[in-house]
N, C-alpha and C positions, 0 to 999 in steps of 0.2 A: 934494685929489683931482686926479689928472692928467686930461688930455683923453681918456685911455683908461679912465677910471673906476677907476684903481688908487689904492690908499691905501698910505701908508708908516706902519708902526707904530713908536713910539719904542723905541729899543734897550733902555732900562731895563725897559720893559713886557715886551718879548719875552723878556728874560733872566729876569725875575721869574716868568713863566709857564713857563719852561724849554722854550720853542719854539725850533726851529732851522730853517734853510732847508730847505724841502721838507716841513715839518710840514703834514699835511692838516687842514683846518678845515671845520666845518659853518658855514654862514652862514644866519642867520634874522633875521626882523624881528619885533619885539614892540613894540607901542605906539609905532610910528615911531622905534624904536631898532634899530640893527644889533647883533646878538649874534654873536660869534665863539666857537666851541667846538671844541677840539681833538678830532679823531676818535680814539676809543680804539684802541689797538693790538690786534692779534689776541690777544696774551697777556692784556691787561686784560679784553677781552670774555670770553675763556675763563674767567678767574678769577671774574668776576661771574656767569657762567652756572652754574658749578659750585656757587656759594653758594645758588642758587635751588632749593628743594625740588621745584618743578614740573619741573625739568630731569630729575630722576631718573625721573619718570614717562615723559617723552619718550624718554629713553635706553632705557627698557625696551620701548617700543612701536616706535621707529623707529631705523634705522641712522644713523650720523653723516652719511653722504652724503645721506640723505633730509632730515635736519634742516637741513643747509646749503642744500639746494635750496629748502626752504620759507622759510628766512630770506632768501634772495636775492630772493624774490618780495614780501617785505614792504617797506613804505615805512620810511625811517629814522625812528626815534622822535624826539620833540622833545628828549628827554633819555634817553640810553642807559641811565641808571641807574633809569629808571621801572619797568623790568620786574622 
């Protein structure tokens, strides 16, 4: 860890995870361990949302703009795939 609290990840690990410079990560702590998780892309989120049967009910009730507005007010989930 540097004096600026920055960490360097091993190249082999970054390549294994298919991360590149600029990859957005969520950082969380669990049991005194640091967990790094890649933030899903918009396309990945869209695919996951479309798989969820509850989404069809939302789409019938709200416009896309209203759904996005509600989502922006939510806290990020611990795991995006929990929903």
